[in-house]
C-alpha positions as CSV (number, residue, x, y, z in Angstrom):
1,M,-6.3,14.0,4.1
2,Y,-3.1,12.2,4.0
3,K,-2.5,8.6,3.0
4,K,-2.2,6.7,6.2
5,I,1.1,6.3,7.7
6,L,3.1,3.6,6.2
7,T,0.3,2.5,4.0
8,N,2.9,1.2,1.6
9,Y,4.4,-1.4,3.7
10,S,3.3,-5.0,3.7
11,N,3.1,-5.9,7.3
12,F,1.2,-2.7,7.8
13,E,-1.5,-4.8,6.5
14,R,-0.9,-6.8,9.5
15,A,-1.5,-3.7,11.3
16,I,-0.2,-0.5,2.9
17,E,-0.1,1.1,0.0
18,V,2.1,-1.1,4.7
19,E,4.0,-0.9,2.8
20,E,1.1,-1.5,2.3
21,Y,0.4,-2.8,3.4
22,F,0.3,-5.6,11.6
23,K,-2.2,-5.1,8.9
24,N,-2.7,-0.3,0.8
25,G,-2.1,2.6,-0.8
26,V,-2.3,3.7,2.5
27,S,-0.6,3.5,3.9
28,L,3.3,1.7,11.0
29,K,6.0,-0.5,9.8
30,K,3.9,-2.2,7.4
31,Q,0.4,-0.2,3.0
32,I,2.3,1.1,6.0
33,I,1.6,-1.2,2.2
34,G,-1.7,0.6,-0.5
35,G,-3.8,1.2,-1.3
36,N,-1.2,2.1,-1.3
37,F,4.6,-2.0,2.4
38,S,2.7,-3.9,1.4
39,R,0.1,-3.2,2.8
40,K,3.5,0.1,0.2
41,T,-1.9,5.4,-2.1
42,S,-5.9,13.1,1.2
43,F,-3.8,11.2,3.9
44,S,-6.2,10.0,6.5
45,L,-3.9,10.9,9.4
46,L,-1.8,7.8,9.7
47,T,-2.2,4.3,8.5
48,A,-3.3,1.3,10.3
49,G,-5.9,-1.4,10.4
50,I,-6.4,-2.9,13.8
51,I,-8.8,-2.9,16.7
52,L,-8.9,0.3,18.8
53,L,-7.0,0.4,22.0
54,T,-8.4,1.4,25.3
55,A,-7.2,4.5,27.1
56,V,-5.8,2.2,29.8
57,F,-3.6,0.5,27.4
58,S,-2.6,3.9,25.9
59,T,-1.5,5.1,29.3
60,S,0.4,1.9,30.3
61,V,2.4,2.2,27.1
62,M,3.9,5.5,28.2
63,A,5.5,4.0,31.3
64,Q,7.8,1.7,29.4
65,N,11.4,2.4,28.8
66,E,13.4,1.5,25.6
67,I,11.4,-0.8,23.3
68,S,12.1,-2.6,20.1
69,I,10.7,-1.6,16.7
70,D,8.4,-4.7,16.7
71,K,7.0,-3.7,20.1
72,F,6.5,-0.2,18.9
73,M,4.6,-1.4,15.9
74,E,2.5,-3.7,18.0
75,Q,1.5,-0.9,20.3
76,A,1.4,2.1,17.9
77,V,-0.7,0.8,15.1
78,P,-3.9,0.4,17.2
79,L,-3.4,4.0,18.5
80,I,-3.0,5.3,15.0
81,E,-6.2,3.5,14.0
82,Q,-7.9,5.1,17.0
83,A,-6.6,8.5,15.9
84,N,-8.0,7.8,12.4
85,E,-11.4,7.0,13.9
86,Y,-11.5,10.2,15.9
87,S,-10.4,12.4,13.0
88,E,-12.3,10.8,10.1
89,V,-15.5,9.5,11.7
90,K,-16.0,11.6,14.8
91,N,-14.4,14.8,13.5
92,D,-12.7,15.1,16.8
93,H,-9.3,16.4,15.8
94,Q,-8.4,17.4,19.4
95,M,-8.6,13.8,20.6
96,A,-6.8,12.6,17.5
97,E,-4.0,15.1,18.3
98,K,-3.7,13.7,21.9
99,I,-3.4,10.1,20.6
100,I,-0.8,11.0,18.0
101,K,1.2,12.6,20.7
102,D,1.1,9.3,22.6
103,V,2.4,7.6,19.4
104,L,5.3,10.2,19.3
105,T,6.0,9.4,23.0
106,L,6.2,5.7,22.0
107,F,8.5,6.5,19.2
108,S,10.8,8.3,21.6
109,H,11.2,5.0,23.5
110,L,12.9,3.4,20.5
111,S,16.7,3.3,20.7
112,K,18.5,6.2,19.1
113,E,19.6,3.7,16.4
114,D,16.1,2.6,15.6
115,Q,14.8,6.2,15.6
116,K,17.4,7.0,13.0
117,E,16.8,3.9,10.9
118,Y,13.0,4.4,11.0
119,K,13.0,8.1,10.8
120,Y,10.5,8.0,7.9
121,I,8.0,6.7,10.4
122,G,8.7,9.7,12.7
123,G,8.1,11.9,9.7
124,E,4.8,10.4,8.9
125,I,3.7,10.7,12.5
126,Y,4.5,14.4,12.5
127,I,2.6,14.9,9.3
128,G,-0.4,13.3,11.0
129,L,0.0,15.7,13.9
130,T,0.3,18.6,11.4
131,V,-3.0,17.6,9.9
132,C,-4.7,17.5,13.3
133,L,-3.3,20.9,14.4
134,S,-4.2,22.5,11.0
135,M,-7.8,21.3,11.2
136,Q,-8.0,23.0,14.6
137,K,-6.5,26.2,13.2
138,K,-3.5,25.9,15.5
139,I,-1.3,27.5,12.9
140,N,2.0,27.9,14.7
141,E,1.8,24.5,16.3
142,A,0.9,22.9,13.0
143,V,3.8,24.5,11.2
144,D,6.1,23.5,14.1
145,A,5.1,19.9,13.6
146,F,5.6,20.2,9.8
147,E,9.0,21.7,10.4
148,K,9.9,18.7,12.6
149,A,8.8,16.3,9.9
150,V,10.9,18.0,7.2
151,K,14.0,19.0,9.1
152,K,14.4,16.2,11.7
153,Y,12.9,13.3,9.8
154,E,13.5,14.4,6.2
155,Y,9.9,14.3,5.1
156,A,10.0,15.2,1.4
157,N,6.6,14.4,-0.2
158,Y,6.0,17.8,-1.7
159,S,2.8,16.9,-3.8
160,R,1.1,15.3,-0.8
161,A,1.7,18.4,1.4
162,K,0.8,20.7,-1.5
163,D,-2.5,19.1,-2.4
164,D,-3.9,17.9,1.0
165,P,-7.0,20.0,1.7
166,D,-6.5,19.5,5.5
167,L,-3.4,21.7,5.3
168,A,-5.3,24.6,3.8
169,N,-5.3,26.5,7.1
170,I,-1.5,26.7,7.1
171,R,-0.8,27.0,3.4
172,S,-0.3,30.8,3.5
173,D,2.0,30.7,6.5
174,E,5.5,32.1,5.6
175,R,7.3,29.3,7.4
176,F,5.2,26.7,5.8
177,I,5.9,28.2,2.3
178,A,9.7,28.3,3.0
179,L,9.6,24.6,4.1
180,M,7.7,23.7,1.0
181,E,10.2,25.4,-1.1
182,S,13.0,23.5,0.6
183,I,11.5,20.2,-0.4
184,S,10.1,21.2,-3.8
185,K,13.2,20.0,-5.7
186,D,12.2,16.4,-4.7
187,S,8.5,16.9,-5.5
188,D,6.4,14.5,-7.4
189,D,5.7,17.5,-9.7
190,N,9.3,17.2,-10.8
191,T,9.2,13.5,-11.6
192,E,10.2,14.2,-15.2
193,K,13.6,15.0,-13.8
194,I,13.8,11.5,-12.3
195,N,14.4,8.6,-14.7
196,Y,12.9,5.7,-12.9
197,L,13.8,3.4,-15.7
198,D,17.5,4.2,-15.1
199,I,17.1,3.6,-11.4
200,L,15.4,0.2,-12.1
201,R,18.1,-0.8,-14.6
202,Q,20.8,-0.2,-11.9
203,A,19.1,-2.5,-9.4
204,G,21.0,-5.5,-8.2
205,K,20.3,-8.9,-9.8
206,Y,18.5,-11.8,-8.2
207,Q,20.2,-14.9,-7.0
208,N,19.1,-18.5,-6.6
209,A,19.4,-19.8,-3.1
210,D,18.6,-22.8,-0.9
211,T,15.0,-22.2,0.0
212,T,14.7,-25.2,2.3
213,G,12.8,-24.2,5.4
214,L,11.2,-21.2,3.8
215,P,7.4,-21.0,3.7
216,R,5.6,-22.4,0.7
217,F,2.8,-20.4,-0.9
218,T,-0.8,-21.6,-0.6
219,Y,-4.1,-20.7,-2.2
220,E,-7.5,-21.2,-0.5
221,A,-9.6,-23.9,-2.1
222,V,-12.6,-22.8,-4.1
223,T,-14.7,-25.2,-2.0
224,S,-14.3,-23.1,1.2
225,E,-17.5,-21.6,2.6
226,N,-16.1,-18.1,2.6
227,L,-15.3,-18.3,-1.1
228,K,-18.6,-19.9,-1.9
229,N,-20.2,-16.9,-0.2
230,V,-18.2,-14.5,-2.3
231,R,-19.1,-16.3,-5.5
232,Q,-22.8,-16.2,-4.6
233,F,-22.9,-12.6,-3.3
234,F,-21.3,-11.2,-6.5
235,K,-23.0,-13.6,-8.8
236,L,-19.6,-14.3,-10.3
237,D,-20.8,-16.7,-12.9
238,T,-22.8,-14.0,-14.5
239,I,-20.0,-11.4,-14.2
240,A,-17.4,-13.8,-15.6
241,G,-19.3,-14.4,-18.7
242,Q,-19.3,-17.5,-21.0
243,G,-16.1,-16.8,-22.8
244,D,-12.7,-18.5,-22.5
245,E,-10.4,-18.4,-19.5
246,I,-8.6,-15.2,-20.5
247,S,-11.9,-13.3,-21.1
248,I,-13.1,-14.4,-17.7
249,I,-10.0,-13.2,-16.0
250,I,-10.3,-9.8,-17.7
251,N,-14.0,-9.5,-17.1
252,L,-13.6,-10.0,-13.4
253,M,-10.9,-7.3,-13.3
254,T,-12.9,-4.9,-15.3
255,W,-16.0,-5.4,-13.1
256,V,-14.0,-4.5,-10.0
257,H,-12.5,-1.5,-11.7
258,S,-15.9,-0.3,-12.8
259,N,-17.9,-1.0,-9.7
260,I,-15.5,0.1,-6.9
261,R,-14.0,3.6,-7.3
262,H,-10.3,4.0,-6.7
263,D,-9.1,6.6,-4.3
264,G,-5.5,6.2,-3.3
265,K,-5.8,8.6,-0.5
266,N,-8.6,6.8,1.3
267,Y,-8.2,3.9,3.7
268,A,-11.5,2.0,3.9
269,L,-13.0,1.8,7.4
270,C,-14.3,-1.7,7.1
271,E,-13.2,-5.3,7.2
272,F,-10.8,-6.2,4.4
273,T,-12.8,-8.7,2.4
274,A,-14.3,-8.3,-1.0
275,I,-17.9,-8.2,0.2
276,D,-17.1,-5.6,3.0
277,I,-15.0,-3.4,0.7
278,Y,-17.7,-3.4,-2.0
279,N,-20.4,-2.6,0.6
280,Y,-18.2,0.2,2.1
281,H,-17.9,1.9,-1.3
282,K,-21.6,1.5,-2.1
283,S,-22.8,2.8,1.3
284,T,-20.4,5.7,1.7
285,G,-19.7,6.6,-2.0
286,K,-16.0,6.7,-1.1
287,G,-13.3,5.1,-3.2
288,V,-10.7,2.7,-1.8
289,N,-7.0,2.4,-2.3
290,C,-5.2,0.1,-4.6
291,R,-4.6,-2.5,-1.9
292,H,-8.2,-2.9,-1.2
293,L,-9.1,-3.2,-4.9
294,A,-6.4,-5.9,-5.3
295,I,-7.7,-7.7,-2.2
296,T,-11.2,-7.6,-3.6
297,L,-10.1,-8.9,-7.1
298,N,-8.0,-11.6,-5.4
299,E,-10.9,-13.0,-3.6
300,L,-13.1,-13.0,-6.7
301,Y,-10.4,-14.9,-8.6
302,L,-10.0,-17.4,-5.8
303,A,-13.8,-17.8,-5.6
304,M,-13.8,-18.7,-9.3
305,G,-11.1,-21.4,-8.9
306,F,-8.1,-19.4,-10.1
307,K,-4.7,-19.4,-8.4
308,S,-4.3,-15.8,-7.5
309,R,-2.3,-13.5,-5.3
310,Y,-1.9,-9.8,-4.8
311,V,1.6,-8.3,-4.9
312,T,2.8,-5.0,-3.5
313,C,5.2,-3.2,-5.8
314,L,7.5,-0.8,-4.1
315,P,10.1,1.9,-5.0
316,K,13.8,2.0,-4.1
317,D,13.5,5.3,-2.3
318,E,12.5,4.7,1.3
319,K,11.3,8.3,1.6
320,D,8.8,7.6,-1.2
321,S,5.6,6.6,0.7
322,D,3.8,5.7,-2.5
323,C,3.6,2.1,-3.8
324,H,1.1,0.1,-5.9
325,V,-0.7,-3.2,-5.4
326,I,-1.7,-5.3,-8.3
327,N,-2.9,-8.9,-9.0
328,S,-1.1,-11.9,-10.4
329,V,-3.5,-14.6,-11.6
330,Y,-2.5,-18.0,-13.1
331,S,-3.8,-19.0,-16.5
332,T,-3.9,-22.7,-17.0
333,T,-4.5,-22.1,-20.7
334,L,-1.3,-20.1,-21.1
335,K,0.5,-21.9,-18.3
336,K,1.7,-18.6,-16.8
337,W,0.9,-15.8,-14.3
338,L,-0.8,-12.7,-15.7
339,W,-0.5,-9.0,-14.6
340,M,-3.9,-7.6,-13.8
341,D,-4.4,-4.2,-12.2
342,P,-8.0,-3.3,-11.1
343,S,-7.0,0.3,-10.2
344,F,-6.3,1.1,-13.9
345,N,-8.1,-1.8,-15.6
346,A,-4.7,-2.6,-17.0
347,Y,-2.8,-5.7,-18.3
348,V,0.4,-5.8,-20.2
349,K,1.4,-7.4,-23.5
350,D,4.5,-7.9,-25.6
351,E,5.0,-6.8,-29.2
352,N,3.1,-9.9,-30.4
353,G,0.1,-9.4,-28.1
354,N,1.1,-12.1,-25.6
355,L,0.0,-11.4,-22.0
356,L,2.8,-10.9,-19.5
357,C,3.4,-11.5,-15.8
358,I,4.9,-9.0,-13.4
359,E,8.4,-10.6,-13.6
360,E,8.3,-10.4,-17.4
361,V,7.2,-6.7,-17.4
362,R,10.1,-5.8,-15.0
363,D,12.6,-7.7,-17.2
364,R,11.4,-6.0,-20.3
365,L,11.6,-2.6,-18.8
366,I,15.1,-3.2,-17.7
367,D,16.2,-4.6,-21.1
368,G,14.3,-2.0,-23.1
369,R,12.1,-4.6,-25.0
370,P,8.7,-3.6,-26.3
371,L,5.7,-3.4,-24.0
372,A,2.1,-2.5,-24.7
373,L,-0.9,-1.6,-22.5
374,N,-4.4,-2.6,-23.3
375,E,-6.2,0.2,-25.1
376,D,-9.0,0.5,-22.5
377,A,-6.7,1.0,-19.5
378,N,-8.0,4.0,-17.6
379,Y,-8.4,5.7,-14.3
380,N,-11.9,5.4,-12.9
381,N,-13.4,5.3,-16.4
382,E,-12.6,9.0,-16.6
383,K,-9.0,9.4,-17.9
384,E,-7.0,7.2,-20.3
385,T,-3.9,5.5,-18.9
386,T,-1.0,5.6,-21.2
387,K,1.9,3.2,-21.5
388,E,4.4,6.0,-21.2
389,W,3.1,7.2,-17.8
390,Y,1.9,3.9,-16.4
391,L,4.8,1.6,-17.3
392,D,7.8,3.8,-18.1
393,N,7.3,6.1,-15.1
394,Y,4.9,5.0,-12.4
395,M,5.4,1.2,-12.5
396,A,9.1,1.5,-13.3
397,K,9.4,3.3,-10.0
398,N,7.3,0.7,-8.2
399,L,8.9,-2.5,-9.5
400,Y,12.1,-2.2,-7.6
401,W,11.1,-4.7,-4.9
402,F,8.0,-6.7,-4.0
403,D,6.0,-8.1,-1.1
404,R,3.3,-10.8,-1.0
405,P,1.4,-12.9,1.5
406,V,2.4,-16.5,1.9
407,N,-1.2,-17.6,2.1
408,S,-3.6,-16.3,-0.5
409,Q,-7.0,-16.6,1.0
410,F,-10.2,-14.9,2.2
411,N,-9.5,-12.0,4.6
412,V,-5.7,-12.2,4.6
413,E,-5.3,-8.8,6.2
414,S,-8.2,-8.7,8.6
415,R,-8.8,-5.2,10.0
416,Y,-10.3,-6.5,13.2
417,R,-8.7,-9.9,13.8
418,N,-5.1,-10.8,14.4
419,T,-4.6,-13.3,11.5
420,N,-0.8,-13.4,11.9
421,Q,-0.4,-13.9,8.2
422,P,3.3,-14.2,7.1
423,F,4.6,-12.1,4.2
424,V,7.7,-12.5,2.0
425,S,9.7,-9.8,0.4
426,L,11.8,-10.1,-2.8
427,L,14.7,-7.7,-2.9
428,P,17.5,-7.2,-5.5
429,L,21.0,-8.1,-4.3
430,G,22.5,-5.3,-2.3
431,T,19.2,-3.9,-1.2
432,E,18.3,-3.6,2.5
433,R,14.8,-2.1,2.8
434,T,14.2,-1.2,6.4
435,G,10.6,-0.6,5.6
436,S,9.9,-4.2,5.1
437,T,8.6,-6.0,8.1
438,S,8.3,-9.3,6.4
439,K,9.7,-12.2,8.4
440,V,11.1,-13.7,5.2
441,K,13.3,-11.7,2.8
442,T,14.8,-13.3,-0.3
443,N,16.9,-12.5,-3.4
444,D,15.6,-15.7,-5.0
445,A,13.1,-14.6,-7.7
446,A,12.3,-18.2,-8.7
447,Y,11.1,-19.0,-5.1
448,F,9.1,-15.7,-4.8
449,W,7.3,-16.1,-8.1
450,E,6.7,-19.9,-7.8
451,H,3.2,-21.4,-7.8
């Protein structure tokens, strides 16, 4: 099924990738942002990550008049989560359809300006509706919903629509075929026609600013009971090995990569902690998106006493619902942050073999300086990951802007508890990303990447 709605947007995690992630890939305003802002990868109907709403709340929502985008997100995300539950767990697509239509009613209560500004959300909602209708073999209604997503809300993710098995029932419909042809020129299959390096090189610069009053970044102490439990549960001292600091950092990443399968299209139905994500994979056999892998590795690093954070990396194009979430861990030996990506078991080096941080990789891509990927980078231990695809294409696309939580700690993006965790976005000058729901947005890279 589809990646959840807005899984790419960070404060989705409060509800990615959002995005992404209001709680990966997957992934309203926030996955949503994932795996998949920040919290900004089959599309499980829509994205979310919150407690289910009761039918009474759902009904009361409809009586409201014009609402703000924040109020919409607050009320819509639980409904989307409920729709996911009915569709994925209970296999009740009819009930999921009814709930998604409630979300569309909510969306109609936004001002005309907000509906236009956040039209990509409308598109994702209609794609979720398309899935529900397709699964019920309501062919004409499903294609009507898809047409609304494409024509009114400019939905253009060709490869997602092409590959999603939940759309199989409408794939031979003549109208659906025509709509697919209309968006094929923008498809992911044609990414060779898009030079993401050129787009990244044309991004605005960063600018130092007075950051007085902005939140300072924190890291949970290794002595906390939650992190002690993580260390004990995973037997991290054994996993980490007896080598030096760098080998320990890499060993932990490789362990996560090898023991929890990546599936950018799946949004884990569990609490978002390392232990619960691991148990979800082991009990269901399902993979999890990049956000959940990064959250898991982040807690393992914190439990071993490392300063660590996970960072959502996002593209310039707001219509691109894909993003990627990776880890940034501090090496006291090297006195720098290091790029670690558990989805691809990847880290990045310069021409002399020196490990690099996210900021350095981005700068080198822009300047054209040499970069190298570790030789054992791969996808699910099945397919080699090449530098040309991973850095020059995929990450070049997703290093345009960033999102990170202020507090790096256990269970930052709780699925079932309102943690109210703040997030910060780093944007190039001249960029206004409407998909970012972070309270704090900055052009100051030094502040964003600080300890």
